[in-house]
Backbone as CSV, one residue per row, in Angstrom:
resi,resn,N_x,N_y,N_z,CA_x,CA_y,CA_z,C_x,C_y,C_z
1,UNK,15.120,18.239,6.265,13.870,17.528,6.163,13.102,18.329,5.146
2,UNK,11.945,17.761,4.525,11.223,18.334,3.725,9.814,18.699,4.286
3,UNK,9.097,19.743,4.219,7.931,19.952,4.711,6.797,19.264,3.982
4,UNK,5.726,18.665,4.715,4.991,17.793,3.693,3.533,18.003,4.431
5,UNK,2.867,19.155,4.423,1.551,19.308,5.103,0.423,18.522,4.507
6,UNK,0.500,18.519,3.501,-0.470,17.720,2.765,-0.518,16.292,2.974
7,UNK,0.783,15.597,2.674,0.812,14.325,2.978,0.676,13.995,4.455
8,UNK,0.912,14.827,5.185,0.731,14.661,6.766,-0.765,14.719,7.044
9,UNK,-1.482,15.415,6.135,-2.735,15.331,6.507,-3.372,13.689,6.035
10,UNK,-2.783,13.065,5.038,-3.401,11.811,4.740,-2.992,10.883,5.741
11,UNK,-1.866,11.083,6.304,-1.160,10.410,7.519,-2.245,10.462,8.645
12,UNK,-2.205,11.671,9.088,-3.255,11.807,10.083,-4.649,11.279,9.738
13,UNK,-5.321,11.318,8.627,-6.656,10.787,8.675,-6.692,9.097,7.953
14,UNK,-5.547,8.655,8.139,-5.512,7.009,7.417,-6.607,6.122,7.916
15,UNK,-6.849,6.353,9.322,-7.690,5.464,9.986,-9.378,5.665,9.179
16,UNK,-9.515,7.120,9.385,-10.915,7.526,9.158,-11.121,7.484,7.623
17,UNK,-10.090,7.715,6.807,-10.287,7.321,5.277,-10.459,5.891,5.379
18,UNK,-9.770,4.845,5.761,-10.257,3.531,5.562,-11.697,3.257,5.799
19,UNK,-12.083,3.836,6.641,-13.417,3.589,7.178,-14.453,4.192,5.892
20,UNK,-13.985,5.423,5.642,-14.790,5.889,4.633,-14.706,4.941,3.192
21,UNK,-13.489,4.283,2.947,-13.394,3.639,1.477,-14.070,2.550,1.765
22,UNK,-14.420,1.752,3.001,-15.075,0.759,3.165,-16.550,1.099,2.723
23,UNK,-16.899,2.169,3.606,-18.352,2.445,3.359,-18.786,2.743,1.857
24,UNK,-17.719,3.549,1.333,-17.959,4.095,-0.254,-17.987,2.464,-1.039
25,UNK,-17.163,1.854,-0.552,-17.322,0.499,-1.218,-18.501,-0.438,-1.030
26,UNK,-19.030,-0.501,0.299,-20.170,-0.837,0.564,-21.443,-0.356,-0.248
27,UNK,-21.277,0.932,-0.492,-22.294,1.559,-1.197,-22.466,1.013,-2.682
28,UNK,-21.394,0.924,-3.119,-21.243,0.443,-4.470,-21.615,-1.028,-4.717
29,UNK,-21.288,-1.735,-3.665,-21.803,-3.275,-3.663,-23.399,-3.155,-3.540
30,UNK,-24.080,-2.280,-3.196,-25.492,-2.315,-2.945,-26.255,-1.416,-3.724
31,UNK,-25.346,-1.116,-5.068,-25.749,-0.106,-6.321,-26.262,1.083,-6.045
32,UNK,-25.691,1.657,-4.861,-25.898,3.031,-4.379,-24.602,4.245,-4.898
33,UNK,-25.057,5.378,-5.062,-24.005,6.243,-5.365,-24.017,7.747,-4.765
34,UNK,-23.066,8.155,-4.480,-23.300,9.500,-3.927,-23.365,10.552,-5.267
35,UNK,-24.582,11.208,-4.870,-24.997,12.066,-5.837,-24.724,13.623,-5.609
36,UNK,-25.042,14.491,-6.364,-24.976,16.020,-6.064,-26.208,16.309,-7.049
37,UNK,-26.878,17.532,-6.293,-27.990,17.882,-6.946,-27.523,19.136,-8.008
38,UNK,-27.940,18.845,-9.168,-27.778,20.052,-10.309,-28.865,20.879,-10.467
39,UNK,-28.636,22.172,-10.037,-29.862,23.164,-9.836,-29.883,23.665,-11.441
40,UNK,-28.768,23.678,-12.171,-28.937,23.933,-13.499,-29.750,23.204,-14.281
41,UNK,-30.093,22.164,-14.295,-30.821,21.503,-15.064,-32.389,22.003,-14.873
42,UNK,-33.134,21.508,-15.723,-34.457,21.865,-15.853,-35.171,21.212,-14.667
43,UNK,-35.630,22.123,-13.583,-36.281,21.530,-12.293,-35.244,20.839,-11.394
44,UNK,-34.279,21.015,-11.524,-32.976,20.482,-10.916,-33.203,18.835,-10.916
45,UNK,-31.875,18.159,-10.713,-32.091,16.827,-10.580,-30.671,16.382,-9.822
46,UNK,-30.636,15.226,-9.431,-29.637,14.444,-8.684,-28.790,13.756,-9.747
47,UNK,-27.699,14.110,-9.661,-26.819,13.084,-10.373,-25.495,12.620,-9.765
48,UNK,-25.122,11.593,-10.384,-23.859,10.691,-9.665,-22.747,11.927,-9.541
49,UNK,-22.064,11.858,-8.473,-20.750,12.891,-8.481,-19.976,12.126,-9.117
50,UNK,-19.112,12.952,-9.913,-18.092,12.392,-11.111,-16.948,12.448,-10.323
51,UNK,-16.538,12.665,-9.356,-15.278,12.725,-8.643,-14.763,11.240,-8.386
52,UNK,-13.606,10.944,-8.367,-13.047,9.268,-7.979,-12.900,9.485,-6.460
53,UNK,-13.135,8.390,-5.849,-13.383,8.186,-4.264,-11.928,9.092,-3.882
54,UNK,-10.686,8.954,-4.400,-9.403,9.638,-3.743,-9.887,10.979,-3.639
55,UNK,-10.421,11.611,-4.838,-10.563,13.034,-4.733,-11.907,13.480,-3.684
56,UNK,-12.687,12.705,-3.695,-13.975,12.980,-2.956,-13.439,13.101,-1.468
57,UNK,-12.387,12.118,-0.941,-12.034,11.958,0.283,-10.901,13.429,0.435
58,UNK,-10.247,13.394,-0.394,-9.143,14.581,-0.278,-9.971,15.699,-0.118
59,UNK,-11.178,15.926,-0.656,-11.917,17.179,-0.616,-12.602,17.381,0.753
60,UNK,-13.006,16.284,1.224,-13.496,15.976,2.640,-12.401,16.486,3.371
61,UNK,-11.268,16.033,3.577,-10.319,16.266,4.523,-9.518,17.527,4.432
62,UNK,-9.895,18.131,3.469,-9.155,19.403,3.027,-7.782,19.337,2.537
63,UNK,-7.484,18.072,1.861,-6.321,17.808,0.977,-6.167,18.222,-0.490
64,UNK,-5.162,19.034,-0.716,-4.769,19.562,-2.246,-4.238,18.485,-2.868
65,UNK,-4.583,17.475,-3.688,-3.819,16.627,-4.547,-2.820,16.979,-5.098
66,UNK,-3.035,18.325,-5.749,-2.002,18.622,-6.639,-0.646,18.960,-5.457
67,UNK,-1.081,19.528,-4.690,0.290,19.787,-3.542,0.832,18.471,-3.090
68,UNK,-0.138,17.486,-2.943,0.438,16.121,-2.374,1.325,15.609,-3.529
69,UNK,0.857,15.488,-4.999,1.938,15.365,-5.640,3.404,16.078,-6.189
70,UNK,3.338,17.187,-5.675,4.457,17.905,-5.725,5.314,17.465,-4.283
71,UNK,4.617,17.331,-3.306,5.487,16.967,-2.108,6.010,15.324,-2.184
72,UNK,5.282,14.512,-3.025,5.623,13.190,-3.344,6.958,13.243,-4.219
73,UNK,7.117,14.248,-5.098,8.087,14.321,-5.878,9.554,14.788,-5.389
74,UNK,9.028,15.797,-4.306,9.971,16.331,-3.480,10.675,15.398,-2.607
75,UNK,10.012,14.429,-1.999,10.587,13.108,-1.204,11.246,12.462,-2.098
76,UNK,10.603,12.249,-3.192,11.382,11.190,-4.210,13.122,11.870,-4.582
77,UNK,12.745,12.909,-4.897,14.110,13.668,-5.219,15.243,13.683,-3.974
78,UNK,14.722,13.985,-2.708,15.488,13.854,-1.642,15.955,12.393,-1.465
79,UNK,15.145,11.339,-1.443,15.537,9.965,-1.532,16.463,9.531,-2.611
80,UNK,16.487,10.046,-3.865,17.649,10.080,-4.796,18.830,10.363,-4.268
81,UNK,18.956,11.753,-3.948,20.088,12.377,-3.442,20.617,11.571,-2.241
82,UNK,20.021,11.113,-1.297,20.491,10.137,-0.374,21.016,9.061,-0.775
83,UNK,20.513,8.306,-1.554,20.824,7.275,-2.235,22.138,7.160,-3.048
84,UNK,22.238,8.278,-3.621,23.394,8.714,-4.653,24.621,8.979,-3.186
85,UNK,24.444,9.625,-2.270,25.521,9.835,-1.421,25.670,8.613,-0.689
86,UNK,24.980,7.664,-0.614,25.017,6.415,0.354,25.963,5.655,-0.672
87,UNK,25.732,5.705,-1.993,26.494,4.894,-3.032,27.863,5.294,-2.820
88,UNK,28.121,6.542,-2.889,29.702,7.141,-3.206,30.207,6.570,-1.771
89,UNK,29.696,6.955,-0.626,30.011,6.565,0.801,30.519,5.142,0.771
90,UNK,29.782,4.575,0.141,30.047,2.834,-0.013,31.231,2.544,-0.573
91,UNK,31.340,3.191,-1.791,32.429,3.052,-2.843,33.605,3.487,-1.964
92,UNK,33.634,4.594,-1.475,34.922,4.945,-1.061,35.311,4.073,0.224
93,UNK,34.728,3.565,0.893,34.845,2.829,2.270,35.256,1.327,1.714
94,UNK,34.867,1.023,0.575,35.111,-0.077,0.195,36.482,-0.195,-0.652
95,UNK,37.004,0.635,-0.969,37.976,0.886,-1.733,37.856,0.901,-3.275
96,UNK,36.465,0.920,-3.749,36.241,0.892,-4.987,36.617,2.151,-5.754
97,UNK,36.911,3.034,-5.035,36.957,4.428,-5.722,38.097,4.942,-5.174
98,UNK,39.019,5.505,-5.581,40.374,5.988,-4.976,40.020,7.300,-4.394
99,UNK,40.446,7.392,-3.261,40.175,8.557,-2.366,40.892,9.890,-3.381
100,UNK,40.363,10.772,-3.402,40.796,12.086,-4.605,41.950,12.588,-3.594
101,UNK,42.190,12.525,-2.352,43.538,12.915,-1.589,44.646,12.209,-1.647
102,UNK,44.265,10.713,-1.920,45.197,9.858,-1.998,45.929,9.371,-3.176
């Protein structure tokens, strides 16, 4: 098996993330935005948070999206290997490929 701690965090927080997504969508439907205070501007000002919702929620749940992508690629590679092995076994069992010993 592949160790996927970041993907596991996504799975563990799926329901809470759905609720947050609904709330985020509700904000947008009512013309509201999530903002961050920028102290660097003269006198400071509130500016819309530029993060995509996916990244905003990942930050909230402590999920590293770069690691998520690495884990997804590893899962995909493992699935390809399993599919390849399954195809070979199917071909051998169906007689499509001669047994190398026979």
